[in-house]
C-alpha positions as a Markdown table, in Angstrom:
| # | Residue | x | y | z |
|---|---|---|---|---|
| 1 | Met | -14.1 | 17.1 | 16.9 |
| 2 | Ser | -11.6 | 16.7 | 14.0 |
| 3 | Lys | -10.1 | 13.3 | 13.6 |
| 4 | Ile | -6.7 | 12.0 | 12.7 |
| 5 | Ala | -5.7 | 9.3 | 10.3 |
| 6 | Phe | -2.5 | 7.4 | 9.9 |
| 7 | Leu | -1.8 | 6.3 | 6.3 |
| 8 | Phe | 0.7 | 3.6 | 5.3 |
| 9 | Pro | 2.4 | 3.5 | 1.9 |
| 10 | Gly | 2.7 | 0.6 | -0.5 |
| 11 | Gln | 5.1 | -0.5 | -3.2 |
| 12 | Gly | 6.8 | 2.3 | -5.1 |
| 13 | Ser | 7.8 | 4.3 | -2.0 |
| 14 | Gln | 10.9 | 2.2 | -1.3 |
| 15 | Ala | 14.4 | 3.6 | -1.5 |
| 16 | Ala | 17.8 | 2.4 | -0.2 |
| 17 | Gly | 18.5 | 4.2 | 3.1 |
| 18 | Met | 14.9 | 4.2 | 4.3 |
| 19 | Gly | 14.5 | 3.8 | 8.1 |
| 20 | Lys | 18.3 | 4.1 | 8.9 |
| 21 | Ala | 18.0 | 7.5 | 10.6 |
| 22 | Leu | 15.1 | 6.3 | 12.7 |
| 23 | Ala | 17.0 | 3.2 | 13.8 |
| 24 | Asp | 20.1 | 5.3 | 14.5 |
| 25 | Gln | 18.2 | 7.7 | 16.7 |
| 26 | Tyr | 15.4 | 5.7 | 18.4 |
| 27 | Ala | 15.8 | 2.4 | 20.3 |
| 28 | Cys | 12.1 | 1.6 | 19.7 |
| 29 | Ala | 12.7 | 1.7 | 15.9 |
| 30 | Arg | 15.9 | -0.4 | 16.2 |
| 31 | Ala | 13.9 | -3.0 | 18.0 |
| 32 | Val | 11.4 | -3.2 | 15.2 |
| 33 | Phe | 14.2 | -3.8 | 12.6 |
| 34 | Gln | 15.7 | -6.5 | 14.9 |
| 35 | Glu | 12.3 | -8.2 | 15.3 |
| 36 | Ala | 11.9 | -8.2 | 11.5 |
| 37 | Asp | 15.3 | -9.7 | 10.9 |
| 38 | Glu | 14.6 | -12.4 | 13.4 |
| 39 | Ala | 11.1 | -13.2 | 12.0 |
| 40 | Leu | 12.4 | -13.4 | 8.4 |
| 41 | Gly | 15.7 | -15.1 | 9.2 |
| 42 | Phe | 17.8 | -12.6 | 7.2 |
| 43 | Ala | 18.8 | -9.0 | 7.6 |
| 44 | Ile | 15.9 | -7.1 | 6.0 |
| 45 | Ser | 17.3 | -4.1 | 8.0 |
| 46 | Gln | 20.5 | -4.1 | 6.0 |
| 47 | Leu | 18.5 | -4.2 | 2.7 |
| 48 | Cys | 16.5 | -1.1 | 3.9 |
| 49 | Phe | 19.5 | 0.8 | 5.1 |
| 50 | Glu | 22.0 | 0.0 | 2.3 |
| 51 | Gly | 20.2 | -1.7 | -0.6 |
| 52 | Pro | 21.3 | -2.6 | -3.3 |
| 53 | Asp | 18.3 | -1.2 | -5.2 |
| 54 | Asp | 18.0 | -4.1 | -7.5 |
| 55 | Gln | 17.4 | -6.4 | -4.5 |
| 56 | Leu | 15.2 | -3.9 | -2.8 |
| 57 | Arg | 13.0 | -3.8 | -5.9 |
| 58 | Leu | 12.3 | -7.5 | -5.8 |
| 59 | Thr | 8.7 | -7.8 | -4.6 |
| 60 | Glu | 9.3 | -10.4 | -2.0 |
| 61 | Asn | 11.9 | -8.0 | -0.4 |
| 62 | Thr | 10.1 | -4.7 | -1.1 |
| 63 | Gln | 7.0 | -5.7 | 0.8 |
| 64 | Pro | 8.5 | -6.7 | 4.1 |
| 65 | Ala | 11.0 | -3.8 | 3.8 |
| 66 | Leu | 8.3 | -1.2 | 3.5 |
| 67 | Leu | 6.2 | -2.8 | 6.2 |
| 68 | Thr | 9.2 | -2.8 | 8.6 |
| 69 | Val | 10.0 | 0.9 | 7.9 |
| 70 | Ser | 6.4 | 1.9 | 8.5 |
| 71 | Ile | 6.2 | 0.0 | 11.8 |
| 72 | Ala | 9.5 | 1.4 | 12.9 |
| 73 | Ala | 8.2 | 4.9 | 12.2 |
| 74 | Leu | 4.9 | 4.1 | 13.9 |
| 75 | Ser | 6.8 | 3.0 | 17.1 |
| 76 | Val | 8.4 | 6.5 | 17.3 |
| 77 | Met | 5.1 | 8.1 | 16.8 |
| 78 | Lys | 3.5 | 6.0 | 19.6 |
| 79 | Glu | 6.4 | 6.7 | 21.9 |
| 80 | Ala | 5.8 | 10.4 | 21.3 |
| 81 | Gly | 2.2 | 9.9 | 22.3 |
| 82 | Tyr | 0.4 | 10.2 | 19.0 |
| 83 | Gln | -2.5 | 7.9 | 18.2 |
| 84 | Pro | -4.9 | 7.9 | 15.2 |
| 85 | Asp | -8.7 | 7.8 | 15.1 |
| 86 | Phe | -8.5 | 5.8 | 11.8 |
| 87 | Val | -5.9 | 3.9 | 9.8 |
| 88 | Ala | -5.6 | 3.0 | 6.1 |
| 89 | Gly | -2.9 | 1.6 | 3.9 |
| 90 | His | -2.4 | 1.5 | 0.1 |
| 91 | Ser | -2.3 | -2.2 | -1.0 |
| 92 | Leu | 0.7 | -3.6 | 1.0 |
| 93 | Gly | 0.2 | -0.7 | 3.4 |
| 94 | Glu | -3.0 | -2.2 | 4.6 |
| 95 | Tyr | -0.9 | -4.8 | 6.5 |
| 96 | Ser | 1.0 | -1.9 | 8.2 |
| 97 | Ala | -2.3 | -0.3 | 9.1 |
| 98 | Leu | -3.6 | -3.6 | 10.6 |
| 99 | Val | -0.5 | -3.9 | 12.7 |
| 100 | Ala | -1.0 | -0.3 | 13.9 |
| 101 | Ala | -4.6 | -1.2 | 14.7 |
| 102 | Gly | -3.5 | -4.3 | 16.8 |
| 103 | Ala | -5.3 | -6.8 | 14.5 |
| 104 | Val | -2.1 | -8.7 | 13.6 |
| 105 | Lys | 1.3 | -9.1 | 15.3 |
| 106 | Phe | 4.1 | -7.4 | 13.5 |
| 107 | Ala | 6.2 | -10.6 | 13.2 |
| 108 | Asp | 3.3 | -12.4 | 11.7 |
| 109 | Ala | 2.6 | -9.6 | 9.2 |
| 110 | Val | 6.2 | -9.4 | 8.0 |
| 111 | Arg | 6.2 | -13.1 | 7.3 |
| 112 | Leu | 2.8 | -12.8 | 5.5 |
| 113 | Val | 4.0 | -10.0 | 3.2 |
| 114 | Arg | 7.3 | -11.8 | 2.4 |
| 115 | Asn | 5.2 | -14.7 | 1.2 |
| 116 | Arg | 2.6 | -12.4 | -0.5 |
| 117 | Gly | 5.4 | -10.8 | -2.5 |
| 118 | Arg | 6.8 | -14.2 | -3.6 |
| 119 | Tyr | 3.4 | -15.5 | -4.5 |
| 120 | Met | 2.6 | -12.4 | -6.6 |
| 121 | Gln | 5.9 | -12.6 | -8.3 |
| 122 | Glu | 5.5 | -16.3 | -9.1 |
| 123 | Ala | 1.8 | -16.0 | -10.3 |
| 124 | Val | 2.7 | -14.6 | -13.7 |
| 125 | Pro | 5.9 | -15.3 | -15.8 |
| 126 | Ala | 8.2 | -12.3 | -16.4 |
| 127 | Gly | 7.1 | -10.3 | -19.4 |
| 128 | Val | 3.5 | -11.7 | -19.5 |
| 129 | Gly | 1.9 | -9.0 | -17.4 |
| 130 | Ala | 2.1 | -5.2 | -17.2 |
| 131 | Met | 0.8 | -2.2 | -15.4 |
| 132 | Ala | 0.3 | 1.4 | -16.6 |
| 133 | Ala | -0.6 | 4.7 | -14.9 |
| 134 | Ile | -3.3 | 6.6 | -16.8 |
| 135 | Leu | -3.3 | 10.4 | -16.1 |
| 136 | Lys | -6.6 | 12.3 | -16.5 |
| 137 | Pro | -8.5 | 9.1 | -17.6 |
| 138 | Pro | -11.9 | 9.3 | -19.3 |
| 139 | Met | -13.7 | 7.6 | -16.4 |
| 140 | Gly | -17.1 | 7.6 | -18.1 |
| 141 | Glu | -15.7 | 5.5 | -21.0 |
| 142 | Leu | -13.3 | 3.4 | -18.9 |
| 143 | Glu | -15.4 | 0.2 | -18.7 |
| 144 | Ser | -16.1 | 0.0 | -22.4 |
| 145 | Ile | -12.6 | 0.9 | -23.4 |
| 146 | Leu | -11.0 | -1.8 | -21.2 |
| 147 | Ala | -13.6 | -4.4 | -22.4 |
| 148 | Ala | -12.7 | -3.7 | -26.1 |
| 149 | Ala | -9.0 | -3.7 | -25.4 |
| 150 | Ala | -9.0 | -7.1 | -23.7 |
| 151 | Gln | -9.6 | -9.2 | -26.8 |
| 152 | Gly | -9.8 | -12.3 | -24.7 |
| 153 | Glu | -7.0 | -11.2 | -22.3 |
| 154 | Val | -7.1 | -9.5 | -18.9 |
| 155 | Val | -7.0 | -5.8 | -18.4 |
| 156 | Ser | -8.7 | -4.0 | -15.5 |
| 157 | Pro | -8.4 | -1.2 | -13.0 |
| 158 | Ala | -5.8 | -2.0 | -10.4 |
| 159 | Asn | -5.8 | 1.3 | -8.4 |
| 160 | Phe | -8.3 | 4.2 | -8.4 |
| 161 | Asn | -5.7 | 6.5 | -6.8 |
| 162 | Ser | -7.3 | 9.9 | -7.5 |
| 163 | Pro | -9.7 | 11.5 | -9.9 |
| 164 | Asp | -6.6 | 12.3 | -12.0 |
| 165 | Gln | -4.8 | 9.0 | -11.7 |
| 166 | Leu | -5.8 | 5.4 | -12.5 |
| 167 | Val | -3.6 | 2.3 | -12.7 |
| 168 | Ile | -4.5 | -0.6 | -15.0 |
| 169 | Ala | -3.1 | -4.1 | -14.9 |
| 170 | Gly | -3.3 | -7.3 | -16.9 |
| 171 | His | -1.7 | -9.0 | -19.9 |
| 172 | Ala | 1.0 | -6.9 | -21.4 |
| 173 | Gly | -0.7 | -6.7 | -24.8 |
| 174 | Ala | -4.1 | -5.8 | -23.4 |
| 175 | Val | -2.5 | -3.1 | -21.2 |
| 176 | Ala | -0.8 | -1.6 | -24.2 |
| 177 | Arg | -4.0 | -1.7 | -26.3 |
| 178 | Ala | -6.0 | -0.1 | -23.4 |
| 179 | Ser | -3.3 | 2.6 | -22.9 |
| 180 | Glu | -3.5 | 3.7 | -26.5 |
| 181 | Ala | -7.3 | 3.6 | -26.5 |
| 182 | Leu | -7.5 | 5.6 | -23.3 |
| 183 | Lys | -5.2 | 8.2 | -24.8 |
| 184 | Ala | -7.3 | 8.4 | -27.9 |
| 185 | Ala | -10.3 | 9.0 | -25.8 |
| 186 | Gly | -8.7 | 11.9 | -24.0 |
| 187 | Ala | -6.4 | 10.6 | -21.3 |
| 188 | Lys | -3.4 | 13.0 | -20.9 |
| 189 | Arg | -0.8 | 10.3 | -20.6 |
| 190 | Ala | -0.3 | 6.5 | -20.2 |
| 191 | Val | 2.9 | 5.6 | -18.4 |
| 192 | Pro | 4.1 | 2.0 | -18.3 |
| 193 | Leu | 5.1 | 1.2 | -14.7 |
| 194 | Pro | 8.4 | -0.6 | -13.9 |
| 195 | Val | 6.9 | -3.4 | -11.9 |
| 196 | Ser | 7.7 | -7.1 | -11.8 |
| 197 | Ala | 4.1 | -8.4 | -12.0 |
| 198 | Pro | 0.6 | -7.2 | -12.8 |
| 199 | Phe | -0.8 | -6.6 | -9.3 |
| 200 | His | -4.5 | -6.3 | -8.4 |
| 201 | Cys | -6.0 | -8.0 | -11.4 |
| 202 | Ala | -7.4 | -11.5 | -12.1 |
| 203 | Leu | -3.9 | -12.8 | -13.1 |
| 204 | Met | -3.1 | -12.7 | -9.3 |
| 205 | Glu | -5.7 | -15.3 | -8.4 |
| 206 | Pro | -3.0 | -18.1 | -8.1 |
| 207 | Ala | -1.2 | -15.9 | -5.5 |
| 208 | Gln | -4.5 | -15.2 | -3.7 |
| 209 | Leu | -5.2 | -19.0 | -3.3 |
| 210 | Arg | -1.7 | -19.5 | -1.9 |
| 211 | Leu | -1.9 | -16.6 | 0.4 |
| 212 | Lys | -5.2 | -17.8 | 1.8 |
| 213 | Val | -3.5 | -20.7 | 3.5 |
| 214 | Asp | -1.2 | -18.3 | 5.3 |
| 215 | Leu | -3.9 | -15.9 | 6.2 |
| 216 | Asp | -6.1 | -18.7 | 7.6 |
| 217 | Ala | -3.1 | -19.8 | 9.8 |
| 218 | Thr | -2.5 | -16.4 | 11.2 |
| 219 | Glu | -4.3 | -15.0 | 14.2 |
| 220 | Phe | -6.3 | -11.8 | 13.5 |
| 221 | Leu | -7.8 | -9.9 | 16.5 |
| 222 | Asp | -10.5 | -7.2 | 16.5 |
| 223 | Leu | -9.1 | -3.8 | 15.7 |
| 224 | Ser | -8.4 | -1.2 | 18.4 |
| 225 | Thr | -8.6 | 1.5 | 15.7 |
| 226 | Pro | -11.0 | 1.4 | 12.8 |
| 227 | Leu | -9.6 | 0.7 | 9.3 |
| 228 | Ile | -10.9 | 1.9 | 6.0 |
| 229 | Asn | -10.0 | -1.0 | 3.7 |
| 230 | Asn | -8.9 | -1.1 | 0.1 |
| 231 | Val | -11.5 | -3.4 | -1.6 |
| 232 | Ala | -14.7 | -2.0 | -0.2 |
| 233 | Ala | -13.5 | 1.4 | 1.1 |
| 234 | Arg | -15.5 | 0.8 | 4.2 |
| 235 | Val | -14.9 | 0.8 | 8.0 |
| 236 | Val | -13.5 | -2.5 | 9.3 |
| 237 | Thr | -13.3 | -3.3 | 13.0 |
| 238 | Ser | -13.3 | -7.1 | 13.2 |
| 239 | Gly | -10.4 | -9.4 | 12.7 |
| 240 | Ala | -12.4 | -11.7 | 10.5 |
| 241 | Asp | -13.3 | -8.8 | 8.2 |
| 242 | Ala | -9.7 | -7.6 | 8.2 |
| 243 | Arg | -8.4 | -11.1 | 7.1 |
| 244 | Glu | -11.1 | -11.3 | 4.4 |
| 245 | Gly | -10.1 | -7.9 | 3.0 |
| 246 | Leu | -6.5 | -8.9 | 2.7 |
| 247 | Tyr | -7.6 | -12.0 | 0.8 |
| 248 | Leu | -9.9 | -10.1 | -1.6 |
| 249 | Gln | -7.3 | -7.4 | -2.1 |
| 250 | Val | -4.8 | -9.6 | -4.0 |
| 251 | Pro | -6.7 | -9.6 | -7.3 |
| 252 | Gly | -9.0 | -6.8 | -6.3 |
| 253 | Thr | -9.0 | -3.1 | -7.1 |
| 254 | Val | -7.5 | -0.7 | -4.6 |
| 255 | Arg | -10.2 | 1.9 | -4.1 |
| 256 | Trp | -8.0 | 4.6 | -2.7 |
| 257 | Ser | -10.0 | 7.6 | -3.8 |
| 258 | Asp | -13.1 | 6.1 | -2.2 |
| 259 | Ser | -11.1 | 5.3 | 0.9 |
| 260 | Met | -9.9 | 8.9 | 1.3 |
| 261 | Arg | -13.5 | 10.2 | 0.8 |
| 262 | Ala | -14.6 | 7.8 | 3.5 |
| 263 | Leu | -12.0 | 9.2 | 5.9 |
| 264 | Ala | -13.1 | 12.8 | 5.2 |
| 265 | Ala | -16.7 | 11.9 | 5.6 |
| 266 | Ala | -15.9 | 10.3 | 9.0 |
| 267 | Gly | -14.5 | 13.7 | 10.1 |
| 268 | Val | -10.8 | 13.2 | 9.4 |
| 269 | Thr | -9.1 | 16.6 | 8.8 |
| 270 | Arg | -5.5 | 15.7 | 9.6 |
| 271 | Gly | -3.4 | 12.8 | 8.4 |
| 272 | Val | 0.1 | 11.5 | 8.8 |
| 273 | Glu | 1.8 | 9.3 | 6.1 |
| 274 | Val | 3.8 | 6.9 | 8.3 |
| 275 | Gly | 6.8 | 5.3 | 6.6 |
| 276 | Ala | 8.8 | 5.8 | 3.4 |
| 277 | Gly | 8.1 | 8.5 | 0.9 |
| 278 | Ala | 5.3 | 11.0 | 0.5 |
| 279 | Val | 3.1 | 9.4 | -2.3 |
| 280 | Leu | 0.0 | 9.2 | -0.2 |
| 281 | Ser | 0.3 | 12.8 | 0.9 |
| 282 | Gly | 0.2 | 13.9 | -2.7 |
| 283 | Leu | -2.8 | 11.7 | -3.4 |
| 284 | Met | -4.6 | 13.1 | -0.5 |
| 285 | Arg | -4.2 | 16.6 | -1.9 |
| 286 | Gln | -5.8 | 15.4 | -5.1 |
| 287 | Asn | -8.6 | 13.5 | -3.4 |
| 288 | Glu | -9.5 | 15.5 | -0.3 |
| 289 | Pro | -7.6 | 18.8 | -0.1 |
| 290 | Thr | -9.4 | 19.7 | 3.1 |
| 291 | Val | -7.3 | 17.0 | 4.9 |
| 292 | Thr | -4.0 | 18.4 | 6.0 |
| 293 | Met | -1.1 | 16.0 | 5.7 |
| 294 | Ala | 2.3 | 15.5 | 7.2 |
| 295 | Lys | 4.8 | 12.7 | 6.7 |
| 296 | Phe | 6.9 | 10.8 | 9.2 |
| 297 | Gly | 9.7 | 8.7 | 7.9 |
| 298 | Glu | 12.8 | 10.6 | 9.2 |
| 299 | Pro | 13.6 | 12.1 | 12.6 |
| 300 | Ala | 13.5 | 15.6 | 11.1 |
| 301 | Asp | 9.8 | 15.1 | 10.2 |
| 302 | Leu | 8.7 | 14.9 | 13.8 |
| 303 | Glu | 8.6 | 18.7 | 14.2 |
| 304 | Lys | 6.0 | 19.1 | 11.4 |
| 305 | Val | 4.0 | 16.1 | 12.8 |
| 306 | Ala | 3.9 | 17.8 | 16.2 |
| 307 | Ala | 2.8 | 21.1 | 14.7 |
| 308 | Leu | 0.0 | 19.3 | 12.8 |
| 309 | Leu | -1.3 | 17.1 | 15.7 |
| 310 | Val | -0.9 | 19.6 | 18.5 |
């Protein structure tokens, strides 16, 4: 029997106005935004609905904002009777997936990611780190190219998003050298990313250590729905493994391609991207075109979700 996955987006999917239509139309979504505001002690809902963009782009705001929109959308999906067989989330989105799986309470998760964003931002001074998206990378030469480009600095894969898209992160100079070397070896493009810190690389280890204190103080329950996690691209069902995955994920590589292959191998043929944007739907087409996707972030999307999950 074909299985359904709910996928939850990470940073880069945010936009001012996200979630407003859901909150306007559904009481369950409004309740999620209210819970987030109370948990954080400020109106993250207003930031989602109105911006401004420069504040929404701050990592410590982006992370709780995206989580809240995803869980608001999820509440509408659940109210409509839709349930997944598997969940997964891209980087930050793994927190949304774990809330969906019942492993962590939403209020705890939104506080965790607020701190996570702040710790990540503070781990590396502005301008020291960088990230770049590499299109059509020469995967067979990747390890040797990055090693040569490092020159005593850090540069490593941050996200394996699809066979056609890799993100690298590290010191700004090393990322620039690696980008040029990868293009010389055949990559189609190397695009610097407008990010405030070099996520998912060894430079994030200070943030990882700070986040561990918060993770250890947070209750994690066993999952009601299995998760495919980022760092190992494997099925996780215990709360202890879920917590460990979030800890390892901070400086670790997001193995999204492997995660999508794992979902397809487990029998997933339909997926819904729950929250803002449609980035993960596009990546699924590149990774596993046999999995049919829909997105749900606006009330108008519900009709397509219903047609897919009927």
